[in-house]
C-alpha positions in Angstrom: -24.5 -0.1 6.1 -21.4 -1.3 4.0 -21.2 -5.0 3.3 -18.7 -7.2 5.4 -15.1 -6.5 4.0 -13.2 -9.5 3.0 -9.7 -9.0 4.6 -6.7 -10.7 3.0 -3.6 -11.0 5.3 -0.2 -12.3 4.3 3.2 -11.7 6.0 5.0 -13.0 3.0 3.3 -10.2 0.9 4.1 -7.6 3.4 7.8 -8.7 3.4 8.1 -8.7 -0.4 6.5 -5.2 -0.5 8.9 -3.9 2.4 11.9 -5.4 0.1 11.2 -3.0 -2.7 12.7 0.6 -3.0 10.3 3.4 -1.8 7.9 3.8 -4.8 7.5 7.4 -4.1 11.2 8.9 -3.6 13.2 5.9 -4.7 15.2 5.3 -1.5 16.4 1.8 -0.7 17.0 -0.1 2.4 14.4 1.8 4.6 11.1 0.7 3.0 8.0 -0.3 4.9 4.7 -1.9 3.6 2.3 1.0 4.1 -1.4 0.1 4.1 -4.0 2.2 2.5 -5.9 4.8 4.6 -9.0 4.4 2.4 -12.3 2.9 3.7 -12.8 1.3 0.2 -9.7 -0.8 1.1 -11.0 -2.0 4.4 -9.3 0.7 6.6 -11.3 1.3 9.8 -11.0 3.0 13.0 -8.8 0.2 14.7 -8.1 -2.0 11.8 -5.6 -1.7 8.7 -6.7 -2.1 5.4 -6.4 -5.4 3.7 -2.9 -6.5 2.9 -3.1 -6.3 -0.9 -3.7 -2.7 -0.7 -0.1 -1.9 0.6 2.7 0.0 -1.0 6.6 0.3 -0.5 7.3 3.6 1.1 10.4 4.6 3.2 9.5 5.8 6.7 9.6 9.4 5.7 7.2 9.0 2.8 5.0 6.7 4.9 4.8 9.4 7.5 4.0 12.2 5.1 1.3 9.9 3.8 -0.2 8.9 7.3 0.3 12.1 9.5 1.8 14.7 7.3 -0.2 18.1 7.1 1.4 19.5 4.0 -0.6 17.5 1.5 -4.3 17.7 1.0 -6.5 14.5 1.3 -6.5 14.3 -2.6 -2.8 14.7 -2.9 -2.3 12.0 -0.4 -4.6 9.7 -2.2 -2.9 10.5 -5.5 0.6 9.7 -3.9 -0.7 6.4 -2.6 -2.3 5.4 -6.0 0.9 6.3 -7.8 3.0 4.2 -5.3 0.4 1.4 -5.5 0.8 1.1 -9.2 4.6 1.2 -9.1 4.6 -1.4 -6.3 2.5 -3.9 -8.3 4.8 -3.3 -11.2 7.9 -4.0 -9.2 6.4 -7.0 -7.5 5.6 -8.5 -11.1 9.0 -7.5 -12.3 10.8 -9.1 -9.6 8.5 -12.2 -9.6 7.5 -11.5 -5.9 3.8 -11.9 -6.4 2.4 -14.5 -3.7 0.3 -17.0 -5.4 -3.0 -16.0 -3.4 -2.6 -12.4 -3.8 -6.1 -10.8 -4.8 -5.9 -8.8 -7.8 -7.6 -5.5 -7.0 -10.1 -4.1 -9.3 -9.2 -1.3 -11.5 -12.0 1.0 -10.5 -10.8 0.9 -6.8 
């Protein structure tokens, strides 16, 4: 059995993430805060991953990540990790990191 996951929720963080350009294709103005689909980030059957594990994706890239069938599981995970790294860099660059945002461990 897995230990109880500590979820972090922040509407401000989700708004900040959604304000960024898509971190996969670069489109601006149509971005959403896309939660991780990985269990290690708290994703469950009826629950989204913890909010610190969100990336800035446009609706098209978000759909590709969540429901697209032209990418393998590994390709989707790589797409998410690349967008995650870029989202963090953008948040830092624009000074949009909320004060209580947990900093994910590198091995995750």
